[in-house]
N, C-alpha and C positions, 0 to 999 in steps of 0.2 A: 504494500500500500504506500506508494511513493508520495502521493499527495494526501495529507491528513484531512479527514473529513471535518467540517466546521464544528460538528457536534462534539468532537473529541476535545477541542479547545474549550468549549463550554464546560465539559466535564472537569477538565483540569482546573478551571477557575472555581468550580463549585466545591472542589475538595481541598482547596489551598488552605483553608482554615483548620484542617484536621492535623493533629500532631503526627509527624512522619516517623516511621519505624527507623531505628538506627541502622546504619549501613554495615553492621557486623554480619557475619555469616549466620544463617539460621535455616531451619525447616519449619514450615507452617502448613496446616491443612485448612482450606477455606471452603465453605459451603454456602449455597443460596439457590434461589429459583426466581424465574420470571415467567411471562406468558408463554415463552417458547421452550425453555429448558429448565430442568433441575440440574444443578452444577456441583461438582466436587473438584477441587484443585489441590494437588499436592505440589508444593513449591519449595525448591531448594535454592537458597542464595549463598554462593560461596565467592567472597570477594567481589560482590556486585555482578557476578555472572549467574544467570538463572537457568535452572533446569526444571521443567514442569511436566506433570501429567494432568491433562485437562479431561475430565469425564463429563459427558453431556447425555442427559436422558431426555429425549423428545416426547412428543405426544403419542408416538407409536410404542412407547415404553422400551424401545431398544436403546442400549447404551453404547456410545461411541467414545473411543479413547484417542486423544491427540497428544503426542509427545512433542514438546516445544522447548526452544531455547531462546535466550534473550539477555537483556541487560537491565540493571537497576541503576538509575542515575542518582547523584547525591541528594537531590531534592525529593526523591521518592517516586518520580515518574518512571515508568517501565514500559518495555515492549516484549512480547513473546511471539515467536513465529516458527514455521517449519521450513524445510528446504534450506538449511544453513542460514536462516534468518532472512532469506530473500522475500518471503511472503509473511508479512506481519498479520497475525490473527487476533492478537489481544494487546490493547494499549490503554494505559490509564495511570492510576496512582495507587501505590501500596502504602498502607499505614499500619500502625501497631495492632489494630483490632479489626481492620477490614480492608477490602480491596474493591476499588471502583474502576471499572474498565468497560471499553467497548470491544465486543467480539464480532469479527467479520465472518459470517456463516457462508455456506456453500453458494448462496445466491448473491454474495457480496453485500448483503444488507448488514448494517451495523446494529447489533443487539446490546443494549445496556445491561451490565451485570453489577449487582450489589452483593458482594460476598462477605460473610462474617468469618472471623477466625473461629474454628471449632473448639469446643471445650476439650481440655486435655483428657477428660475421663473417657472420651470416645475413641481415642487412639493413643499409641505410644509416643510420648514426647521424645524428641531427638535434638541433639546438637550437631552442628557441622564443623568438624575440625579441618583446618587447612594448614599446609606447610609448603613454603616456597624457598628455594635456595639455588644458588649457582656456584660452580667452582671452576676455576681456570685450570687447564691442563698443566700449565707451567706459570705459577704466579709471578715469576721473575720477568716474564715476557709480556709487554703491554698488548701485543697483538695475538696473544694466545687464544686458541679456541676454547670454548667453555662447554660444560655440561649443565643443563638446566632441569631442575626437578620442581614439579608443581603437583602436590598431592591433596586429595580430599578423603575424608572419612566420616561415616555416620556413627554417632556415639549416643547411646540411650541416656536420657537425662537422669533416670533412676540409677542409683549406685547399686549394682547387683552383679555378683561374680558370674552368675549363669548368663546374664545378658552379655557381659564382656566376652565370655567364651564364644557365644554365638556370633557376635559382631566382629570378632577377630578373624572370622572366616573370609572377610572382605579381602584379605591378603593371603588367601590359602595357596595361591600359585607361587609365592616366593618363600614358603615355609616359615613364615613369621607368626603363624596363628597362636603360638604358645606364649608370645610376648604380650605384655600389658598394652591395652588399647592406646594409652597416651604415649607409648613409645613406637608404635607401628610406623607412622609416617617418617619419623626421624631415622629409624633403622633401615627402612626401605630406601630412603635417599642416600644414606651412607653406603649401602651395598651397591647402588647404582653408580655413585662416584668412584668407588673402589674398582669396579669393572672398567669404568671409563679410563682410569689411569693405567690399569694393567694392560689393556688392549691398544692403547695409543701412547706413543712417546715420540720425542723429537730425535732421540739418538738412533733409533732403529729406522733406517730409511725405507724399509719395506712395510713398516707399520702404518696403517691408515690414520690420518689425523682429521677428525671431524668434530663438528659441534653436535653433541648428543642431546636429546630431549626425551623426557619422560613425564607424562602427565596423567592424572586420573580425575574423573568427575563422577559424582554420585547423583542418583535420582530415585524418587519413591513412586511406586505404582499402586501400592495397596497398603492400607494401615487401618484395619477394622477387625472386629470380631476376634480379637486376640491373634490375628495373623498379620504379619508384615512382609511385604515384598519390595525389594529395592535392587538397584543395579549399580555396578561400577563400570564406567567406560574408560578404557586405557588407550593411550597412544604412546608409541615408542619409536624414536628415530635414532639409529646408530650408524647412519651412512647408507649409501645406495640410492636407488632411484626414488624411493618413497619410504615413508614410515609405515608401521603396521598398527592398526587400531583393532580393538576387540571390546566386546561388552559381555558382562557376566551377571547373571541374575541369582538372587538369594531369596528363598521363601522360608520364613521361620514361623513355627507354631509356638507362640509365647505362653500358651497354657501348659503345653507339654515340654517346653524348653528344648526343642530340637528342630533341626532342618527338615523340611518336607521334600521328599523325592516324588517322582511321578507315581511310584507304587503306593505312596501314602495318599495320593490324590485320586487315582483312577482304580476302578475295579479291574480284576485280572482279565476279564474278557474284552476290556477296552483296547488292549494293545494289539489286537488283531484288526480293529476297526479304525483306529486313529490314523495309520498311514494313508489310507484311501481318502480320509477327510482332509489331510494336509495336502495331498496331491491335487484334489479338486479345488482347494482354496488357491493354490499356486496357479492352476490353470485359469481360474477366474481372474486373478490379478494380472497375469501376463497374457491373457486372451489367447490361450492355447486350446484349440478345439479337440474333440475326442479322437479325431483321425490323425492328429499330430502328437509327437512325443515332447516331453519336457526337454529331452536332450537336444531336440532340433532348435530350441531357442537359446541354448547355451548351458543348461544345467548338466552336471556330470552324469546324472542317471535319471531314469524315469521313476525310480522308486525313491520315495522320500522317507528316510529313516527318522525315528523319533529323536529329538534332541533333549538331552538331560538339562540343557540350558533353557529353562522355561520360566515364565512369569505368570503371576496371578493378578488380575485387576477386576474392577467392577464390570468391565466389558466382556470378560471371558478369560480364557487361558491362552497364552501365547507361547510359541516355540521360536527360539532364536538361533540362527545359524551364522557364525562369523565367516569372514572371507575365506575362501578355499575349502569350506566344509562341504557344500553342495553345489557351488558355482565358482567361477574364476573371480580374481580380484576385481575385474572391471564391473562385476555385478554389485560390488559392495556387500553389505550384510543383508541377509534375508530374514524377514520375520513373518510369521503366520499366526493370526489370531482366530481361535475357534470360539464363537459366542456360546454362552451358556445354553441358549435355546437349542443348540445342536448337540451338546454333549452332556446335559444334566443327567441323563440316564446312565452315562458312563462313569459318573463321579461316585466316590464312596459316600454312602448315605450320611454318615456322621459329619463329613466335611460339607456336603451340600446343604445340610440343615443350618450350618453356621453361615453359609453364603447366601441363603435365600433372603435374608434381611436386606442385603444390598440391592437385590432386584426390586424390592418394594420401594426403597428410598435411598438416594445417595446421601441424604442428610438425616442421620438418626435423631437429630434434635427436632425434626418437624412433628 
């Protein structure tokens, strides 16, 4: 939305008298409704960079999930969009207790949203920890290349050793999960800088000398009914044509204090049915008819295996495939969302009972 709608400026003037939320990193869940939608927004602000999961329930009672990124300005004005920020979908002002914004829907109409911060009793309170550092390969050289580390971590507000054990899994890929939460980012950065200096030096002429970059961002998809689902998106560049990005999802049952796997979510008979549902969803997304193969449009195979990298949201259950898993790098990452309307019979009854409430309302306070 390159040209701001005049109504947006009126909105910003309207909320100027509201006290603005401090610009520190935070996670908040906002809920509200209007004539078009019932809304739930999970918002992570880390150093004024925003990651959000916007959930919209329309008159048809179907729930749509939009994953958005954006920026929060010092005065409290913000924007969120998709497609790497090229398409602004939500713009307005964020305050300590509410969010006022215009949402651009599929018809390009602007819909005014008044969202209130949800009571902490309806979800797990979270803090967002950030850590940024850079180190020169040779501190004695003014033109030395550098390694840059920017990390984010979700930390429960409640001081609980079991919570800490679960949330340490955010760094499970680098074997740091046994370390205290408040040490994770620092130790990950130190390990990154150590590898940088081991594999690059000025004395060895055959050693590559690059600027290395490692970053991680967190986002929340679900935080209700004693269940939380969030993700970490990692980017690493250590030389070459391009860096590598990946996203990993974590689903925790806070009542049982354990991670949920697909076998905790689905009935045994579901695993014979889910692959065909995933294949059909990909065919619909990429407009592949029944007479053609997925392989013909670039996928590695016509058979879509189940990914253990899955997420849970009010819109349904999603399966995430990082680059090179089922398609080449040029495809980027591939995600498939199966709405609850298609899979509720495949879910374990005890889990589905806990999830039914979200189908009735995105706002438990209504």
